[in-house]
C-alpha positions in Angstrom: -12.6 -10.1 -11.3 -10.5 -7.8 -13.1 -11.1 -4.3 -11.4 -12.6 -3.5 -8.0 -16.3 -3.1 -8.8 -18.0 0.1 -8.5 -21.0 -1.0 -7.1 -20.2 -1.7 -3.6 -22.7 -1.4 -0.8 -22.4 2.0 0.7 -21.6 0.9 4.5 -18.9 -1.4 3.6 -16.0 -1.7 6.3 -14.1 -4.3 5.1 -13.3 -5.7 2.1 -11.7 -8.7 0.9 -11.2 -9.2 -3.2 -7.8 -11.6 -2.5 -7.0 -14.5 -5.3 -8.8 -12.8 -8.1 -7.4 -10.9 -11.5 -7.7 -7.3 -10.1 -5.3 -5.0 -12.3 -6.4 -1.7 -11.6 -8.8 0.3 -9.0 -11.0 2.5 -11.0 -11.0 6.1 -9.8 -13.7 7.0 -7.4 -14.8 3.3 -7.4 -14.4 3.6 -3.3 -15.3 7.1 -3.0 -19.1 6.7 -2.2 -18.5 4.3 0.9 -19.8 5.9 4.2 -18.5 6.0 6.6 -15.6 4.5 5.4 -13.8 1.6 4.2 -11.2 0.4 7.1 -9.7 -3.3 5.5 -9.1 -3.7 2.1 -7.3 -6.7 0.9 -6.5 -7.1 -2.3 -3.3 -9.6 -1.8 -2.9 -12.2 -4.8 -3.8 -10.2 -7.8 -2.3 -8.3 -10.6 -1.9 -5.0 -9.4 0.6 -2.4 -10.7 1.7 1.1 -9.8 -1.0 2.3 -12.7 -3.6 0.2 -11.3 -3.6 2.0 -8.0 -3.5 5.4 -9.1 -4.3 8.8 -6.6 -8.1 8.8 -7.2 -8.6 4.9 -7.1 -8.5 5.3 -3.3 -10.3 8.8 -3.0 -12.9 8.2 -0.3 -10.6 6.1 2.1 -7.5 7.9 2.6 -9.1 9.2 5.6 -10.8 5.7 7.0 -8.4 2.8 5.8 -6.9 1.3 8.9 -5.5 -1.5 6.8 -3.9 -2.0 3.0 -3.1 -5.4 1.9 -1.6 -5.2 -1.7 1.3 -7.9 -1.2 1.4 -11.0 -3.9 1.0 -8.9 -7.0 3.1 -7.1 -9.2 4.5 -3.6 -8.1 8.1 -2.7 -9.3 8.1 0.1 -6.5 6.0 1.5 -3.4 2.8 3.3 -4.7 3.3 7.3 -4.5 0.0 7.8 -2.8 0.6 5.4 0.0 1.7 8.5 1.8 -1.8 10.1 1.7 -3.4 7.7 4.0 -4.5 9.9 7.3 -5.5 6.6 9.5 -3.6 3.7 7.9 -1.9 1.5 10.4 -0.3 -1.8 8.4 0.8 -1.4 5.1 1.4 -5.1 3.2 3.5 -4.8 0.0 5.4 -8.4 0.6 6.2 -10.6 -2.2 6.0 -7.9 -5.3 8.6 -6.7 -7.7 9.7 -3.7 -5.6 13.4 -3.0 -5.9 12.9 1.2 -4.5 11.7 2.4 -1.8 11.5 6.4 -2.7 11.6 8.7 0.1 8.3 10.1 -0.1 6.5 7.0 -1.3 5.6 5.7 2.7 6.1 9.1 4.6 5.8 12.8 3.9 9.3 14.1 4.0 7.4 17.7 6.0 5.3 16.1 8.5 2.8 18.3 10.5 1.7 15.0 12.7 2.9 11.9 13.3 1.8 9.1 11.0 -0.3 6.3 12.9 1.6 3.9 10.5 2.9 1.4 12.8 4.2 -2.0 10.3 5.1 -2.1 6.9 5.6 -5.0 5.2 8.4 -5.1 2.4 10.1 -8.7 2.5 10.5 -10.6 -0.2 11.2 -8.3 -2.8 14.1 -6.9 -4.7 15.4 -4.4 -2.3 18.6 -3.4 -1.4 18.0 -2.3 1.9 21.1 -0.5 2.1 20.0 1.9 -0.4 16.5 2.6 1.2 16.8 6.4 2.2 16.5 7.0 5.8 14.0 9.5 5.2 11.8 6.9 3.4 10.4 5.4 7.0 10.8 8.7 9.0 7.2 8.8 10.1 7.5 5.4 11.6 8.3 5.8 15.5 9.2 2.5 16.0 11.5 0.8 13.7 10.9 -2.6 14.6 7.3 -2.5 12.5 9.6 -2.2 9.1 9.5 -5.4 7.9 12.3 -5.8 5.4 14.0 -9.2 5.4 14.5 -11.6 3.6 14.5 -10.1 0.3 14.5 -12.1 -2.9 17.8 -12.2 -4.3 18.9 -10.6 -7.9 21.9 -10.5 -10.1 24.0 -7.4 -9.2 22.2 -7.2 -6.0 
């Protein structure tokens, strides 16, 4: 499979599309799901930032609780991760991520606490000393932020 199909059953709650050749989630392909997708596993695919644009997750920003994007080709944390309202677990480990921008995981101005409890970013290319303090400001317990070990690169 190269893309997330758009003709998924309407009542789907969990979707596992691991170990494919998925490079994108087409806009609105998940928007018809009711009452809403809760768990999405897209591990071991070919996803990059341009393949998961804002409208890719339209319809699941309110309902998704677990999102597995590990073992893909992300070079940075996708900016739309901060828009999930009920996300508790985010896996982005084993990618090519070298930075965590301030507004990628958490919104800087918070009106309510985030339910996000666990973020996996280990086995990337992140210099953990250069992550802005505000990048994880919405996560109450810092033990849920998994950053080590990282893959070492020259000049790191």
